[in-house]
C-alpha positions in Angstrom: 133.3 103.5 36.0 134.6 104.9 39.3 136.4 108.0 40.6 139.7 106.8 42.0 142.7 108.0 44.0 146.1 106.9 42.7 149.6 107.3 44.2 151.4 109.9 42.2 154.3 107.5 41.6 152.0 105.3 39.4 151.4 108.1 37.0 154.7 108.1 35.1 155.3 110.7 32.4 154.4 108.1 29.8 151.1 107.3 31.5 150.4 111.0 32.2 150.7 111.7 28.5 147.5 109.6 27.9 145.7 110.9 31.0 145.8 114.7 30.7 142.4 114.9 32.4 143.8 113.4 35.6 144.9 116.0 38.3 146.8 116.1 41.5 144.3 116.6 44.3 146.8 116.6 47.2 150.5 115.7 47.7 151.1 112.2 46.4 147.5 111.7 45.4 146.1 111.8 41.8 142.4 111.9 40.9 141.5 109.7 37.9 138.7 107.6 36.5 138.9 103.8 36.4 137.0 100.9 34.8 136.2 98.1 37.2 136.1 95.0 35.0 135.2 91.4 35.9 138.9 90.5 36.3 140.9 93.7 36.4 140.8 97.4 37.0 142.3 99.9 34.5 142.5 103.7 34.5 140.7 105.5 31.7 142.7 107.3 29.1 141.9 110.7 27.5 140.3 108.8 24.6 138.0 106.9 26.9 136.9 110.1 28.6 136.3 111.9 25.3 134.3 109.0 24.0 132.0 108.9 27.1 131.9 112.6 27.8 133.4 114.2 30.9 130.2 115.3 32.5 128.3 112.1 32.2 131.4 110.1 33.2 131.9 112.2 36.3 128.3 111.7 37.5 128.4 107.9 36.9 131.9 107.6 38.5 130.8 109.4 41.6 127.5 107.5 42.0 129.3 104.1 41.5 132.0 105.0 44.0 129.6 105.9 46.7 127.8 102.6 46.2 131.0 100.5 46.8 130.2 98.4 49.9 132.4 99.0 52.9 132.7 98.0 56.6 133.0 100.5 59.3 134.6 100.3 62.7 135.1 102.8 65.5 138.6 102.5 67.0 138.7 103.9 70.5 141.7 103.2 72.7 142.0 104.5 76.2 144.0 107.7 76.4 143.8 108.2 72.6 141.4 109.8 70.1 138.5 107.9 68.5 139.1 107.0 64.9 136.6 106.0 62.3 138.0 103.2 60.2 136.4 102.3 56.8 137.6 99.3 54.9 136.7 96.7 52.3 137.8 94.4 49.5 137.2 96.9 46.7 140.1 98.8 45.2 138.1 102.0 45.5 137.5 102.1 49.3 140.1 104.8 50.0 138.9 106.8 47.0 135.8 107.6 49.0 138.0 110.1 50.9 137.3 112.4 47.9 133.7 112.7 49.2 134.4 112.3 52.9 131.4 114.4 54.0 128.9 112.0 52.3 130.9 108.9 53.5 130.8 110.1 57.1 127.0 110.5 56.9 126.7 107.0 55.5 128.8 105.2 58.1 128.2 107.3 61.2 124.9 108.9 60.6 126.3 112.3 61.4 127.6 115.2 59.2 131.2 116.3 59.5 131.7 119.6 61.4 132.4 122.8 59.4 136.1 122.4 60.2 136.1 119.1 58.4 138.2 116.1 59.4 141.6 114.6 59.5 141.9 111.6 57.2 144.4 109.0 56.0 144.4 106.8 53.0 147.2 104.3 53.6 146.0 101.7 51.1 143.4 101.5 48.4 141.3 99.2 50.7 141.4 101.4 53.8 140.8 104.9 55.1 140.4 106.4 58.6 139.2 109.8 59.7 138.6 111.9 62.7 136.0 114.8 62.7 137.6 118.1 63.9 135.0 118.8 66.6 136.9 119.0 69.9 140.2 119.0 71.6 140.9 115.3 70.8 142.0 116.5 67.3 145.5 117.0 68.7 145.7 113.4 69.8 144.0 112.3 66.6 146.7 113.9 64.4 149.4 111.8 66.0 147.3 108.7 66.2 146.3 108.9 62.5 150.0 109.4 61.5 151.1 106.3 63.3 148.0 104.3 62.0 148.7 105.4 58.4 152.4 104.6 58.4 151.8 101.1 59.8 149.0 100.3 57.4 151.0 101.8 54.4 154.0 99.6 55.2 152.0 96.4 55.8 148.9 96.5 53.7 148.4 95.6 50.0 147.9 98.4 47.5 149.8 101.1 49.3 148.5 104.6 48.6 150.0 107.2 51.0 151.4 107.4 54.5 150.4 111.0 54.9 147.8 112.6 57.1 145.4 114.9 55.2 143.0 117.6 56.2 139.6 117.2 54.4 138.0 120.6 54.4 135.2 121.9 52.1 135.8 119.1 49.7 139.5 119.5 49.4 142.5 117.6 50.7 145.6 119.3 52.2 148.6 117.3 53.3 149.7 117.9 56.9 152.7 115.6 56.6 156.0 117.0 55.5 158.7 114.7 54.1 162.4 115.5 54.7 163.9 114.3 51.4 167.4 114.0 52.8 166.5 111.8 55.8 163.2 110.4 54.4 161.6 111.2 57.8 158.0 112.4 58.2 156.8 115.3 60.4 153.4 116.9 60.9 153.0 120.6 60.1 149.3 121.8 60.1 148.8 125.1 58.2 148.1 128.2 60.2 144.3 128.1 59.8 144.1 124.5 61.1 146.6 125.2 63.8 144.4 128.0 65.1 141.4 125.7 65.1 143.3 123.1 67.0 144.4 125.5 69.7 140.9 126.9 70.0 139.2 123.5 70.2 141.8 122.3 72.8 141.1 125.3 75.1 137.3 125.1 74.6 137.3 121.4 75.3 139.5 121.6 78.5 137.2 124.3 79.9 134.1 122.3 79.2 132.7 124.9 76.9 131.8 122.7 74.0 129.9 119.4 73.6 132.2 116.4 73.7 131.7 112.7 74.3 132.9 113.3 77.9 130.3 116.1 78.3 127.5 113.6 77.6 128.2 111.7 80.9 126.6 112.6 84.2 127.3 115.9 85.8 130.3 116.1 88.1 129.7 115.5 91.8 129.3 118.8 93.7 131.3 117.5 96.7 134.2 116.6 94.4 134.1 120.1 92.8 134.0 121.6 96.2 137.1 119.7 97.3 138.9 120.6 94.1 138.1 124.3 94.6 139.4 124.2 98.3 142.4 122.2 97.4 143.4 124.5 94.5 142.9 127.6 96.7 145.2 126.0 99.3 148.0 125.7 96.7 147.9 129.3 95.7 150.5 130.6 98.2 153.1 128.1 96.7 151.7 128.0 93.2 149.9 131.2 92.0 148.8 129.4 88.8 146.4 127.4 91.0 144.2 130.4 91.2 143.0 129.7 87.7 142.2 126.1 88.6 140.3 127.2 91.7 138.2 129.7 89.7 137.4 127.0 87.0 136.3 124.5 89.7 134.2 127.1 91.6 132.5 128.2 88.4 131.7 124.6 87.5 130.4 124.1 91.0 128.1 127.1 90.7 126.6 125.7 87.5 126.2 122.2 88.9 124.5 123.4 92.1 121.8 124.7 89.8 121.0 121.2 88.7 119.3 120.3 92.0 118.5 123.9 92.8 117.4 125.5 89.5 116.1 128.6 91.1 119.3 129.2 93.1 117.4 129.4 96.4 119.7 127.4 98.6 122.6 129.0 100.6 125.1 126.4 99.3 124.3 127.5 95.7 124.9 131.1 96.6 128.1 130.2 98.3 129.4 128.6 95.1 128.5 131.7 93.0 130.1 134.0 95.5 133.2 131.9 95.5 133.3 132.0 91.7 133.0 135.8 91.8 135.8 136.2 94.4 138.2 133.9 92.6 137.4 135.2 89.1 138.0 138.8 90.1 141.2 137.8 92.0 142.5 136.0 89.0 142.5 139.1 86.9 142.6 142.0 89.3 144.4 140.7 92.4 143.0 140.4 95.9 143.5 141.2 99.5 143.7 138.3 102.0 140.3 136.9 102.7 138.5 133.9 104.2 134.9 132.7 103.7 133.0 129.4 103.7 132.2 127.3 100.7 129.2 125.5 102.1 129.0 124.8 105.8 132.1 122.7 106.3 134.8 124.1 104.0 136.6 127.3 105.0 138.3 128.8 102.0 141.3 131.1 102.4 142.6 133.4 99.6 146.0 134.9 100.2 146.8 138.4 99.1 147.6 138.3 95.4 148.9 141.1 93.1 147.1 141.8 89.8 148.6 139.4 87.3 145.9 138.9 84.6 146.4 135.8 82.4 146.0 136.0 78.7 142.7 134.1 78.8 139.9 136.1 77.2 137.1 133.6 77.8 138.1 133.2 81.5 137.8 137.0 81.7 134.3 136.8 80.2 133.4 134.1 82.8 134.6 136.3 85.6 132.8 139.3 84.2 129.5 137.5 83.7 129.6 136.0 87.2 130.3 139.4 88.7 127.4 140.9 86.8 125.1 138.1 87.9 126.0 138.6 91.5 125.8 142.4 91.3 129.4 142.8 92.4 129.6 146.2 90.8 133.0 147.1 92.2 134.5 143.9 90.8 132.9 144.6 87.4 134.6 148.0 87.3 137.9 146.4 88.3 137.6 143.8 85.6 136.9 146.5 83.0 140.3 148.0 83.9 142.2 144.8 82.9 144.3 145.9 79.9 142.8 144.7 76.6 146.3 144.3 75.3 146.9 141.5 77.8 143.8 139.6 76.7 144.7 140.1 73.1 147.7 137.9 73.7 145.3 134.9 73.9 145.9 133.1 70.6 143.1 130.6 71.1 140.1 132.9 70.5 138.5 134.5 67.5 138.5 138.2 66.9 134.9 138.6 67.9 135.7 137.6 71.5 138.1 140.4 71.9 135.8 142.9 70.2 133.1 141.8 72.6 135.3 142.3 75.6 136.2 145.7 74.3 132.5 146.5 74.0 131.7 145.5 77.5 134.7 147.3 79.0 133.7 150.5 77.1 130.1 150.3 78.2 130.9 149.8 81.9 133.6 152.4 82.1 132.6 155.9 83.2 132.8 158.7 80.7 132.8 156.6 77.6 130.6 158.0 74.8 127.6 155.9 73.6 128.8 156.1 70.0 132.0 154.3 71.0 130.0 151.4 72.5 127.9 151.1 69.3 131.0 151.1 67.1 132.6 148.3 69.1 129.4 146.3 69.2 129.2 146.5 65.3 132.8 145.3 65.2 131.8 142.3 67.4 129.0 141.4 65.1 131.0 141.8 61.9 133.9 139.7 63.2 131.6 136.8 64.2 130.5 135.9 60.7 131.2 132.3 59.8 133.7 133.1 57.1 135.8 135.1 59.7 136.0 132.3 62.3 139.4 130.8 62.8 139.4 129.1 66.2 135.9 128.1 67.2 133.3 125.7 65.8 130.4 127.5 64.0 127.7 125.8 66.0 129.3 126.8 69.3 129.6 130.4 68.2 126.1 130.7 66.8 124.2 128.8 69.5 126.1 129.6 72.7 129.0 132.0 72.6 127.6 134.8 70.5 124.1 134.8 72.1 124.7 137.5 74.7 125.6 140.0 71.9 122.2 140.5 70.4 120.7 140.7 73.9 123.1 143.5 74.8 122.1 145.2 71.5 118.5 145.2 72.7 119.5 146.4 76.1 121.2 149.4 74.5 118.2 150.2 72.3 115.8 149.6 75.3 113.6 147.4 73.1 111.7 145.3 75.6 109.8 143.1 73.2 112.8 142.5 71.0 114.8 141.6 74.0 112.2 139.1 75.1 112.2 137.5 71.7 116.0 137.3 71.6 116.1 135.9 75.1 113.7 133.1 74.1 115.8 132.3 71.1 119.0 132.3 73.1 117.6 129.9 75.6 116.3 127.6 72.9 119.7 127.6 71.2 121.4 126.8 74.5 119.1 123.9 75.2 119.4 122.6 71.6 123.2 122.8 71.7 123.7 121.0 75.0 120.7 118.6 74.9 120.9 116.1 77.7 124.6 116.7 78.3 125.8 116.4 81.9 128.4 119.2 81.4 128.2 121.9 84.1 127.7 124.6 81.4 124.6 122.9 80.1 122.8 123.8 83.3 123.1 127.6 83.2 123.4 129.9 80.1 126.0 132.1 81.8 126.4 134.9 79.3 122.7 135.0 78.7 122.1 135.0 82.4 124.3 138.1 82.8 122.3 140.0 80.1 119.0 138.9 81.8 120.3 140.3 85.1 121.1 143.6 83.5 117.7 143.7 81.8 116.0 143.0 85.1 117.9 145.8 86.8 116.9 148.2 83.9 113.2 147.4 84.3 112.7 145.0 81.4 109.8 142.6 82.0 111.0 139.0 82.3 109.3 135.7 82.8 110.4 134.6 86.2 110.5 130.9 85.3 112.8 130.7 82.3 115.0 127.6 81.7 118.8 127.9 82.3 118.3 131.2 84.2 118.1 130.7 88.0 115.2 132.9 89.1 116.7 134.2 92.3 119.9 135.2 90.5 118.0 137.1 87.8 115.8 139.0 90.2 118.6 139.4 92.8 116.7 138.0 95.7 119.4 135.4 96.5 122.2 137.9 95.9 124.1 139.0 99.0 126.9 141.6 99.4 130.3 140.3 98.5 132.9 142.2 100.5 
């Protein structure tokens, strides 16, 4: 006995009359039970199910299905997403998509992320899936659609040409069929579309772990050139300011690989540059010139305030300004309209509540009760069931960690802050592991909270990982004009 997926076209009204237990689990797919005999496979009828018992049958059918032998191949084409292909001679291979979480652990050794996976079941002998873990999900959606259509048209035992979203044990079709033209299109539901947008932005900014992030850290000289070149484009292309800030911030992180205490002047130059460019991106700037390292003059033209709708870039600019004690720039960043940042449709609500909390705290004349109210809103909107754009692991281990530290700052609890700081750094290290991504080197948001704590007289261990010592205590910090 096996659990089995059938194409809905095979379950005619006459057949359905004897299989009332069977159910549609997704568009074009029917769940049923089947007997795998020595020479043939037949679907079970209601009489069969009643004779065996639905509970005992379900347990046996599931266990037998997961024991069906399969082959696994990782398909990775240059410029495309990586697909996990599972295939075999059995008629039940594709039916394993019903329990894709367990199948993924069996063939890859890793669990699926909380967002699930994209999956296709073009024939009964084949399925392919892609975990929804980073920005490659956008490419994977199109790659799986082409893969499924080709296999469906060519392979034996056709099942469905659709792309499905496997999430929390259920299958949702992402493929829409135009009945008049018989053409296929892809239309993810709003929740998945939000996840895809969020993952794409996080991936491009190097904020989440990806296969690319596991490689060696970028070359500091290359990041320096990228920053200078982007800054040189600003007079003709104002959007290059965002690229220059991103390169400078990555450079500031990478410099701390060889200089973990941030004691070298070139490390400070990178942090200063990130602060200058980050504040200019959101608040505008007067014409200025300074050096990035000893050999690279960097010129910033006068720029009006034109803040982009990029909430996490605002946080990066804010954190960098706090770390470098650029108090005037912190104040200017806190005057960036929250309404502008709310136009960013790639972030979860907690990110905007967190920005609101920080802007309120650092703005003069705001009552303490208002800060507490906004902090509570940040915490409540970060619960796993409320997340729509970000992976749970990234939120819990990295992005949210500054929030409890800020809470301990507000309450002036020195010991509790120390415990939360140790936990935050452990989570940062556990999340990034041995990744070469720039953000693996420094826990930026946590560093900003540690700098605030130091300046408020909190006792801190001077040799903490991911927190450059001379940035925390301010001994490397110089005035930024």
